[in-house]
N, C-alpha and C positions, 0 to 999 in steps of 0.2 A: 194684496201686495201693492206698494206704492212705487211709482216709477220716477218720482221727482226727488229722490234722495240726493242731497247736496254732496259735492265732492269735498273731501278734506284736503286742505293745503298742507302738505308735509312740512314745508318751510315754516309756516305759521305755527304749527304744533311744536316744532323744535324750538322756535324762538320763544314761545310761551313757556315751554318746559325749562329753557335756560334761564329766563327771567324769574320763573317760579323758584328754581333752585338757588338763584343768586341771593334771595332774601335770607335763606337759612345759612348760607355760606359766609356768615360773619366771622368775627374774631373767635367766638367760642367754638364754632365748628371747625373752621379752617386750621386753627392752631392745635386742635385736638383736645383742648381743655374741656369743652362741652361733652364730647364723646367720652372722655376719661371719667368725668364725674357722674354723668347720668346713665352710662352704660358699663364701661370697663370696670368701674369700681365694684361692681356686683359679681365679678367673676363670670362663671358659666351662665348665671341667670341673665346676663346681658343678651344672650342669643334669644331667649324667650321675650325679652323686652323688645327686641327688634321686630319680632313677628307681630306683637301688639301694635307697635308704632306703624308698621306697614298698613295694617287694617285701618287705624285711626286716620292716617294721612290720606289714604285712598278715599275715605268717605268725606272728610271735612274739607280738605284742600280743593278738590275738584268741584264740590258743591258751592263753595264761596265764589270760585271763578265763574261757575255756571250762572249763578244768580246775578253776578255783576254784569255778565253779557246780556241776560234777559232784561235787566233794568237799565240798559245803556241809555235809553232815551227818556228816562224818568229823572228829572233834576231833583226831585224830593226824596229819592231813594237813599235810605240810610241802612246799611247792611246790619248794624247792631239792632236797630228797632225791628227790622224785618225778621231776624232770627229770634230775638229775645223778647219782643214786646216793647211797649212804650217806656215804662219806668226803668226796667233793667237795661234796655237798649240805650236810654239816655245816660245812665251811669257809665256804661262801657264807652260811649262816644266821648265822654269827658275824661275817663280814665286813660284811654288809649294814648293821647299825646304825652302824658306824664310817664307812662310805661315805656314809650318809645325814647323819651329823653334818657331814662335809666339805661336802656339798651345802647344808646349812642355813647354814653359814658364808658360802658364796657368795651365797645368796639374801639374807641379811641385809646383806651388803656391797653387793649390787645395789640394795637399797631405799635405802640411804644415798646411793649414787651417783646414783640417779634424782632424788631430792628435792634433792640438792645441785646437780646440773647444770641443773635447770629453775627451781627456786625459790630457790637460794642457801642452802637450809637446811643447817645443820651436818651433816656426814656422821654424826656420832655420834648426833644426834637421830633421823635417819631410820632408822638401824640399830636403835636402841632401840625405836622405834615398831613395827617389824616383829617384833621378838622378843616384844613384849607382845601383839601381835595373834595370833601363832602360839600363844602360851600360852593365850590366851583361847579359841581354837578347840579346843584340846585338852580344855579343861575341859568343853565342851558335849557331847562324845561323837562317835564316828565317824559314826553314821547322820545326825545333824543336820549334821555337817560336809559329808557328801556332798551333802545337799540344798542347802547354801549354795554350794558350789563348782561344782555342775553347771551353773549359768548363767554362771559366770565364764569358762570356756573358750570357749564360743561368743561371748561378748561381746568377748573379746580378739581372736578370729579376725575378727569383723566389723570392728572398728576397724583391725586390721592390714591387712585387704583394702582398706578404704577409703583408708588412707594410701598403701599400695603402688600401688594402681590409679591414683590421682591423680598420684602421682610419676612413674609410667611414662608416663602420657599427656602430662604436661608436659615431662618431661626424658628421654624415651626415647632421644634421640640419644646420650646419654651412654654407652649400652651399647657404642658403637663402641670405647671405650677400656677395656672390662672386662678384657681380657687383661693389663693393666698394673697389676693390683691390688697395692698396697703393704701390705695388711693382714697382720697377724701370722698365721702358719700354725702350728697346733698340732703337726703332723707333716709331714715332707717329701713324703709321697706322698698324692695326692688320694684314691685309692681306699681307703687306710687310714683317712683321716679319716672317710669314709662309714661304715666298719665300726665305728669307735669311737663315732660318734654314735648308731648303733643300740644298741650294747651298753651304753653307760653309761646311756642313758635307760630301756631296757627291763629291764636287770638291776637297776638301782637302784629302779625303780618296780614291780618284780615282786611284792613283798609287798602293796603298795597295790592293784595290778591284780587279784591273787588275791582279796583281800577285796572289791574292787568287783564281781568276777564273782559272788560269793556273794550280792550284793544283788539280782541279776537274778532274775526269775521262772523263766526257763528258760535253758539254755545257748544256745539259738538267739538270744534277745534279747541275751545277753552278747556273743556273736560279732558280731552285727550292730552293736552299739554300738561295738565295737572297730574294725570296718571303717569305719563312718561317721566315727568320730573320727580314724582314720588318714588318710582321704581329705581331711578338712577341714584337718588339720594340714599335710599336704604341699602343698596348694594355697596355704595361708598362707605356708609357707616359700618356695615357688616365686616368688610375687609380691614378697615382701619381699626376697628375694635379688636379684631383678632391680632393684628400687627402689634398693637400696644400691649396686649396680653402676653406676647412672647417675651417681652422684656419689662414686665410690670414694675420691677424694683427701681428702674431708672425713669420710666415714663411717668410714674406716679408722683414724682417729686419735681417735675419740670413745669415751667410756665407754658412752654410750647413743645409738647411731646412729638407732634408730627414733624417738626423741623429736626428734632433729634434723630428720628428714624431716617429721614432723608439724608442727613449728614453721615450717618453710619454707612450708607450705601456709597455715597460720593460727595465730596465737598462741593463740586460743581452742581450736582443735582440739588443739594441743599440750598445753594445760592439762588438757583432758578426758582425753587419751590418757595423760598422766602418772599420773592417778588409776587408769586402767584397768591400767596397768603394775603399780602397787602392789597391785592386787587379784590380778593373776596371780602375783606374787611371794608374796603371802599364801597362795594356794591350794597352791602347791608346798611352801612352807616348813612349813605346818601338816601336810600329808600326811607330810612327812619326820619331823617331831617325833612324830607318831603311830607311824610305823614303828619309830623308835628305842625309844620307850617300851614298845611292845608286846612287845619282846623281853625286857625286864627286869622289868617291873612290870605289875600288873593295873589297867586303867583304872578310875577312879572311887574309888580309895582315897586316903587321905592320903599314903601312900608314893609313889603315882604322881604326885600333884601336886607333891610336893617334888622328885622325880626330874626331871620335865618342867621345872620352874623352874630347876633346876641346869643342865640341857642348854641352855636358852635363854640363860642368863647366860654360859656358856662360849662359845656360838656368837656372841653379841653381841660379846664381847671380841675374838675372832679375826676377826670380820667387819669390824673396823676396818682390815684390810689392804686394799691396792689391789684393786679389783674385776676389772679385765681380766686381771691376772696370775693371779688365782685361777681364772678361767674356763678359761684355756688350760692351766694346770698341773694342777689337780685333776681336771677332767673327762677329760683325756687319760689319766691314771693309772687312773681308775675305768673308762674304756673298755677299756683293755688287760685288766684283771682280769675284766671282764664278758664278754669275747669267748667264753670257754669255755662259760659259761652259755647264751649266745645260741645257740651251736652245738648244745648239748644240746637246747634247745627245738625247734630246726629238725629235728634228728634225730627227736625224739619225734613231731613233726607228720607226718613222712613215713613213720614206721614204727609208728604207734600201733595198727595192725591186728594186730600181733604182740606178744605179751607179752615183756617184757625183765626181766633181773635187778633193775633199779632199781624195778620195781613192788613188790617185797617188802621194804619197809622200815617202820620205825616200830613199829607194834603187832603186826607179824607177819602182817597181812592184806594181800592184794594191793590196792594203791591203784588199780590199773587196773580193778578190779571196779566201781568207782563210775561208770565210763563207762556201765554198763548201768543203774545205779540211777535216774539222771535220766530215762532213757527208758523206765522200766518201765511207766508209765501211757501214755506217748506215745513210741514208739520213734523218731519222726521229729523229736525235739526239737532235734537237732544238725544244722545245715545242712551241716557239713563232713564228717559221717560218712556221710550218705546212708542206705543200707540198714543196719539194725541187725544186728550180727554174731550169728550163730547161737550161738556159744559163750557170749556174755553173756546171750542170751535164754534159753538152757537153764538157766543158773545161777540166774536170777531167775524162772524159770517163765513166761517170755514168749517167744513165737515169732513171727517175721515171717510175715505172711500173704502 
C-alpha cells in the first residue's frame, strides 16, 4: 500500500468536467437538433445508443485528457501522432482545422436559427453576433476562455434537465408512439449513428481536450473530470431524448426542438433557455476557433488576430445556410473520418501497458515515457493505471514500493 496518494481537488475536477461538457454543448446539442437526428430519430433504439455512447465517451474522452496531462511538459507532443502513428496522425493533424471550420459554420448557423425561431430576429444578425462573440473570446486567450466556459456546460445541463424532466412528467404518455418517429436520420442504421456521434465529437474535440488535460494539476483530476463530464452529458441526453419522443410529431420538424419544449412549459422559461443555448453555442464555437488558429498562427500576435478574424468572417458567410441540413450532412461526414482515430484511442487505452511503434514519433523520444513523468513524485497519480509499471519506474529512478 502506498501512503503518498495525491489528494484530488474537487473544484478542479468540476471545472474540468464543465469545460469538457462545454465542447459538446454547441448548437447541435443545445438546440436539440443533434440529439434529434442521431438519437431520437431511431425511436426506442435511441436508448441502446445512449448505453453505447456512455461506454465510448468514458473510454476515449478521459484517455485524451489523461495523455494531455502526462505530456504537459513535452513541446513536441502531438496527440494525433501519439494515438495513430506518424502517417495517419499527420493526416488528422491537418484534417482537424478544416473539420473545426465546418463545425464553426454549423454553430454560427445554429445561433441564427435559435434567435430567429424564438425572437424573430433576422438569421443574419444572430449569426453575425455569434461570430463576433467567438472572435472576442479568442482575443482574451485560452486560459481565460476555459475559466469562462467551465460554468456554461453545467448551466446548460441544469436547464436541459429541468426542461426534459418537466416535459416527461407532463407528457410522458407520448412515449407510447416513440417508435413512429418521422425525424430525419443521418444514416440508415441506428448502431452506426451511435458510432458516428462518438467519433465526430471526440475526434473533433481531441485537440481541445488534450489542451484541457494539460490545465489539470494531475492526470487523476483530468480523468475524473472527463468521467464526471461524460456522466452528466449522457444523463442530459437521456432525458432530452425522452422529452422529444413525447411529442415527436412537432419536435421532428423544428430547427430548435429544445426551445419548443421549454416554451410549452413557460414563455419565460423559453426566453431564459434561449439565452442559455446561445451561451452553449458560444462555448463550442470559441473552442473551435482556437483549435483552427492554433494550427497556423501563434496566439497573441497581430497575425493571429487577422487570421482569426478572417476565419470568423468566412464561417459567418457559410453559416447563412439552413441549420438542420448542415447538422445532418457535415457531422455525419466528420463522424466517418473520425472513426479510425476513435479506434486508435480505444486500442491505446487497452494496450498502453506495452510500448508500440507509435510511441516513437516527433523528436525521436518515446512519447510513452511521459506516462512515468507525471507519476515520478506520485506514482498513484493515474487512477486508470493502478500500480506504476516497473519499466517506467526504472527509467525515472522511481520504484514501486
